[in-house]
Backbone as CSV, one residue per row, in Angstrom:
resi,resn,N_x,N_y,N_z,CA_x,CA_y,CA_z,C_x,C_y,C_z
1,MET,0.780,-1.086,0.028,-0.089,0.293,0.239,0.876,1.542,-0.334
2,SER,0.886,2.125,-0.820,1.379,3.373,-1.021,1.086,4.426,0.283
3,ASP,-0.398,4.836,-0.156,-0.484,5.568,1.058,-1.862,4.910,2.172
4,ASP,-0.964,5.570,3.296,-1.975,4.971,4.786,-3.072,5.420,5.005
5,ARG,-3.489,6.284,4.237,-4.414,7.065,4.489,-5.919,6.334,3.936
6,SER,-5.751,5.653,2.714,-6.626,4.894,1.809,-7.450,4.485,2.263
7,ASN,-6.810,3.525,3.882,-7.448,2.410,4.203,-8.247,3.166,5.461
8,GLY,-7.819,4.399,5.717,-8.570,4.992,7.000,-7.766,5.004,8.351
9,ARG,-6.565,4.346,8.212,-5.146,4.214,9.035,-4.573,5.620,8.933
10,SER,-3.870,5.562,10.030,-2.818,6.761,10.692,-1.219,5.639,10.636
11,GLY,-0.330,5.877,9.731,1.049,5.311,10.010,1.029,4.149,10.345
12,GLY,0.008,3.318,10.124,0.381,1.728,10.795,-0.058,1.581,12.224
13,THR,-0.678,2.542,12.972,-0.634,2.324,14.516,-1.719,1.931,14.267
14,GLY,-2.820,1.671,13.595,-4.148,1.166,13.806,-5.493,2.129,14.163
15,ARG,-5.278,3.664,14.826,-5.878,4.604,14.753,-6.458,5.442,13.377
16,PRO,-7.944,5.385,13.486,-8.581,5.828,12.050,-7.562,7.605,12.408
17,VAL,-7.391,7.993,11.099,-7.246,9.279,10.594,-8.308,10.688,10.975
18,PRO,-7.836,11.343,11.954,-9.094,12.373,11.728,-9.041,13.661,11.024
19,ARG,-10.458,13.293,10.728,-10.940,14.390,9.579,-11.469,15.604,10.413
20,ALA,-10.838,16.872,9.891,-11.123,17.792,10.102,-12.734,18.472,9.736
21,ARG,-13.490,17.457,8.702,-14.996,17.997,8.749,-15.490,16.490,8.306
22,SER,-16.393,16.751,8.960,-17.266,14.924,8.649,-18.224,15.299,7.577
23,GLY,-18.478,16.189,7.737,-19.699,16.466,6.426,-20.835,15.908,6.716
24,MET,-21.858,15.344,6.309,-23.594,15.639,6.605,-23.769,14.158,7.249
25,VAL,-22.546,13.058,7.174,-23.309,11.837,7.716,-22.474,11.398,9.072
26,GLY,-20.769,12.206,9.658,-20.348,12.222,10.782,-20.326,13.037,11.684
27,ARG,-19.787,13.201,12.338,-20.049,14.213,13.890,-19.474,15.447,13.451
28,ARG,-20.002,16.666,13.799,-19.612,18.174,13.478,-18.653,18.483,14.680
29,TRP,-18.651,18.044,16.144,-18.321,18.293,16.747,-17.479,17.743,17.713
30,PRO,-15.768,17.722,17.934,-14.962,16.186,18.275,-15.958,15.865,19.695
31,ARG,-16.008,14.827,19.999,-16.119,14.485,21.250,-15.713,15.027,22.691
32,THR,-16.127,15.093,23.713,-15.221,15.981,24.832,-15.301,14.749,26.056
33,GLY,-16.437,13.110,25.474,-16.088,12.435,26.678,-17.244,13.003,27.807
34,THR,-18.215,13.884,28.062,-18.595,14.348,28.536,-20.218,14.470,28.349
35,GLU,-20.255,13.423,26.940,-21.647,13.504,26.937,-23.011,12.849,27.727
36,PRO,-22.844,11.633,27.863,-23.913,11.174,28.869,-24.249,12.189,30.051
37,ARG,-23.301,12.969,30.415,-23.730,13.594,31.914,-24.547,15.131,31.390
38,THR,-23.876,15.418,29.773,-24.081,17.049,29.675,-25.523,16.799,28.496
39,ALA,-25.754,15.837,28.257,-27.012,15.753,27.296,-27.833,15.655,27.406
40,GLN,-28.960,16.488,27.009,-30.282,17.092,27.266,-31.582,15.935,26.390
41,SER,-32.005,15.406,27.280,-33.193,14.783,27.266,-34.215,15.877,26.121
42,PRO,-35.261,15.311,25.244,-36.165,15.482,24.611,-37.358,15.315,24.861
43,LEU,-37.712,15.214,26.165,-38.779,15.307,27.223,-40.076,15.955,26.913
44,GLY,-39.394,17.186,26.584,-40.220,18.393,26.578,-40.997,18.429,25.431
45,LEU,-40.430,17.823,24.399,-41.123,17.623,22.759,-41.535,16.242,23.040
46,ARG,-41.467,15.660,23.423,-42.363,14.259,23.612,-43.530,14.750,24.591
47,LEU,-43.698,15.107,25.094,-44.879,15.509,26.034,-45.558,16.535,25.173
48,LEU,-44.958,17.134,24.331,-45.855,18.480,23.474,-46.361,17.361,22.586
49,LEU,-45.645,16.607,22.128,-46.306,15.857,20.921,-47.429,15.132,21.346
50,SER,-47.214,14.177,22.493,-48.080,13.041,23.138,-49.267,13.497,23.211
51,ALA,-49.109,15.005,24.099,-50.312,15.628,24.227,-51.606,16.212,22.997
52,VAL,-50.560,16.898,21.809,-51.140,17.189,20.855,-51.978,15.865,20.213
53,PHE,-50.950,14.844,20.205,-51.684,13.573,19.134,-52.573,12.755,20.115
54,LEU,-52.590,12.937,21.342,-53.490,11.892,21.923,-54.872,12.296,21.530
55,PRO,-55.822,13.676,21.840,-56.936,13.774,21.501,-57.580,13.395,20.136
56,LEU,-56.229,13.660,18.845,-56.062,13.742,17.794,-56.336,12.006,17.307
57,PHE,-55.895,11.420,17.646,-55.881,10.101,17.852,-57.298,9.157,18.278
58,LEU,-57.571,9.568,19.210,-58.787,9.623,19.421,-60.097,9.582,19.153
59,ALA,-59.894,11.199,18.511,-61.137,11.208,17.660,-60.819,10.875,16.361
60,ALA,-60.271,10.272,15.650,-59.979,9.677,14.389,-60.602,8.393,14.918
61,ALA,-59.846,7.334,16.107,-60.398,6.370,16.467,-62.114,6.212,16.439
62,SER,-62.353,7.367,17.436,-64.234,7.624,17.529,-64.890,7.912,16.186
63,PHE,-63.635,8.130,15.103,-64.493,8.805,13.673,-65.181,7.585,12.846
64,PHE,-63.674,6.873,12.778,-63.615,5.326,12.166,-64.577,4.523,12.642
65,GLY,-64.586,4.939,13.782,-65.418,3.432,14.632,-66.995,3.671,14.248
66,VAL,-67.471,5.047,14.421,-68.804,5.598,14.221,-68.868,5.548,12.713
67,TRP,-68.420,5.224,11.783,-68.334,5.322,10.243,-68.627,4.082,9.891
68,ALA,-67.641,3.358,10.482,-67.741,1.625,10.121,-68.648,1.191,10.909
69,ALA,-69.537,1.916,11.918,-70.742,1.010,12.170,-72.106,1.894,11.659
70,ARG,-71.643,2.961,10.806,-73.093,3.151,10.018,-72.872,2.475,8.646
71,SER,-71.599,2.092,8.248,-71.744,1.662,6.829,-72.188,0.244,6.743
72,GLY,-72.644,0.074,5.745,-73.868,-0.988,5.134,-72.897,-1.754,4.120
73,PRO,-73.671,-3.017,3.693,-72.760,-4.168,2.925,-72.685,-2.959,1.310
74,GLY,-71.405,-3.150,0.725,-71.415,-3.088,0.029,-70.806,-1.148,-0.660
75,ASP,-70.696,-0.567,0.698,-70.528,0.698,0.560,-69.060,0.892,0.303
76,SER,-68.218,2.068,0.230,-67.097,2.292,-0.134,-66.606,3.640,0.943
77,PRO,-65.594,3.431,1.527,-64.693,2.267,1.597,-65.381,0.813,2.793
78,ASP,-64.916,-0.081,2.845,-65.379,-1.429,3.035,-65.280,-1.035,4.572
79,ARG,-66.127,-1.714,5.272,-66.350,-1.706,6.804,-64.952,-2.548,7.605
80,VAL,-64.631,-3.315,7.123,-63.043,-3.580,7.412,-61.783,-2.791,7.248
81,LEU,-61.898,-2.168,6.508,-60.797,-1.041,6.030,-61.551,-0.165,7.223
82,LEU,-62.473,0.060,7.527,-62.539,1.775,8.808,-62.631,1.197,9.714
83,VAL,-62.884,-0.570,10.190,-62.670,-0.710,11.397,-60.841,-0.841,11.468
84,ALA,-60.488,-1.294,11.051,-58.767,-1.078,10.649,-58.031,0.093,11.168
85,LEU,-58.623,1.140,10.146,-58.209,2.547,10.737,-58.381,2.645,12.151
86,ALA,-59.515,2.353,12.495,-59.928,3.266,14.061,-59.219,2.297,14.683
87,ALA,-59.014,0.864,14.560,-58.241,0.088,15.569,-56.738,0.432,15.592
88,ALA,-56.405,0.729,14.295,-54.985,1.763,14.165,-54.629,2.818,15.089
89,CYS,-55.900,3.868,14.536,-55.668,5.546,15.589,-55.866,4.687,17.130
90,ALA,-56.623,3.344,17.408,-56.930,3.322,19.075,-55.184,3.085,19.425
91,ALA,-54.528,2.184,18.263,-53.491,1.962,18.824,-52.382,3.111,19.107
92,LEU,-52.401,4.147,18.054,-51.560,4.795,18.010,-51.765,5.922,19.665
93,ALA,-53.503,6.252,20.154,-53.598,6.966,21.013,-53.160,6.392,22.118
94,LEU,-52.895,4.834,22.338,-52.748,3.965,23.496,-51.065,4.473,23.687
95,THR,-50.588,4.290,22.282,-48.850,4.838,22.544,-48.770,6.045,22.671
96,ALA,-49.491,6.920,22.512,-49.765,8.397,23.111,-49.804,8.074,24.373
97,VAL,-50.513,7.665,25.348,-50.954,7.668,26.702,-49.924,6.753,27.374
98,VAL,-49.121,6.135,26.764,-48.160,5.336,27.450,-46.533,6.251,27.411
99,ASP,-46.789,6.657,26.310,-45.532,8.106,26.010,-45.966,9.130,27.681
100,LEU,-47.236,9.668,27.518,-47.200,10.756,28.232,-46.799,10.014,29.687
101,TRP,-47.547,9.186,29.904,-46.885,8.553,31.452,-45.614,8.234,31.586
102,VAL,-45.027,7.898,30.858,-43.370,7.299,30.938,-42.927,9.254,31.242
103,VAL,-43.056,9.756,30.495,-42.315,11.322,30.337,-42.964,11.985,31.202
104,VAL,-44.137,11.898,32.036,-44.520,12.550,33.522,-43.526,11.972,34.414
105,ARG,-43.405,10.700,34.530,-42.584,10.111,35.489,-41.324,10.418,35.244
106,ARG,-40.810,10.337,34.242,-38.838,10.907,34.051,-38.937,12.398,34.787
107,LEU,-40.077,13.457,33.755,-39.511,14.555,34.409,-40.124,14.991,35.753
108,ARG,-40.915,14.248,36.659,-40.993,14.086,38.256,-39.612,13.686,38.837
109,ARG,-39.130,12.613,38.233,-37.790,11.998,38.493,-36.762,12.886,38.625
110,GLU,-36.791,13.732,37.279,-35.694,14.383,37.275,-35.798,15.903,38.235
111,ARG,-36.911,16.111,38.503,-37.416,17.195,39.426,-36.944,16.951,40.806
112,GLY,-37.227,15.547,41.143,-36.768,14.800,42.815,-38.388,15.333,43.497
113,SER,-39.195,14.578,42.987,-41.095,14.988,43.697,-40.714,13.839,43.898
114,PRO,-41.455,13.881,45.027,-41.388,12.122,46.026,-42.711,11.378,45.304
115,SER,-43.381,12.096,44.713,-44.729,11.038,44.435,-43.910,10.710,42.787
116,ALA,-42.950,10.269,42.227,-42.291,9.718,41.104,-42.789,8.322,41.295
117,GLY,-43.219,7.563,42.051,-43.366,6.292,41.887,-44.067,5.390,41.289
């Protein structure tokens, strides 16, 4: 091999060659080794998204459920599709409820609330 950089190695030491700029795929900033201590959690965004989409998914599930109950044979869309849509929206609403519960519990634990059980 004439160029050690062609295989990503530097001078035969086995360590990768550090790149000054990683581009779109790699890291933008060098690691400092403190990321686990200084990392910020997206709990506020998760709380907002779950709080916004929970009522929307509940409304959609009830809408599709009522539509499926009122549809007759030969109607388009088919009753099976409407029931499937209602079930999918209900499952997403359940996911939002669980996520809300988890986020609130983690926020209470971070703030040191005694009722974080």
